[in-house]
N, C-alpha and C positions, 0 to 999 in steps of 0.2 A: 440658661448658661452649662457650657458643657466642659463635661470633669476629662480632663486626658493625665494622661502617665509618663513619671521622667523618672527611666532606669540610668540609677548611679552605680558603678563600679569598683570601689576599689580594692586597689592594684598599690597601693601606697604601702609602707612599710606599720603605719601609725592606725590606730581608731579615728575613725573622719565623722562628725557632726554637720550634716548637710543639713543648710536652712536654703528654703525658697520666700522671698519677701514678692511683695506689691508697695514698692513705695515704703512706707515706713512699716509696714502691714506682715507679722510673719501669718503663710500660709502653711507652710510645712515644714517638718524635720524629723530625719532619722539618724540613727549612727548603725555607722557600720566597720566592721575590725577588718585586718587587713585578708580581701581575697572576695571579703562579702560583694551579693548584688541587692540596694535598697530600691522600692519602688515610692515615689512620691505622688501623691493626684496634685494636680496644679488645674486650677480652673480659669486661664488665662493665657492665653498665646504668648507673649512679652513677661518675663520674668527676669528677678535677680535671685542668684545661687550664690550661696555662700559657706566656705567649706573650713572646718574649722577639726585643730587638733582636741580631740575629746579630752586630754586627761589635763590639758593644761587651758583651753580655751584658745588659742591664737588663732590668726588664722594663715591657714596656709594657701589656699586660692581664691578670687572670687570669678564670676564671670557676668558681668551686669547685660542688658535686655537680650536673653538669651531667649534664643527658640528652638533650641535641640531640645529631643528627646530622651537619647541616651549621652551619661557624659561618663569619662572615665578618667578618674584624678591614678597618675603612678609618680615614682620617683627616677630620678636618674642624677646620678653625682650629687646628691643633697639637695635637688629642685624637683619641686613639684612642679609637673609637668600637668597641667586639662587637658584632656580631646575628648 
């Protein structure tokens, strides 16, 4: 098993909790305030990642079957954009 890292850049105006799952198993999580970067360890090539408002727990974005190693969450006109 090879451990890799996913780098998450929070460019949104809220604190965000990032959670990585394989199936129903939570494998990594972090909370990033606006402008912060966090690195999440991942032990698989494909995973699902969910981004939640850390204050309310509401989901703001998700990326299923992800293979990226860097993700950025930003806001534009009230919408969350994941790149």
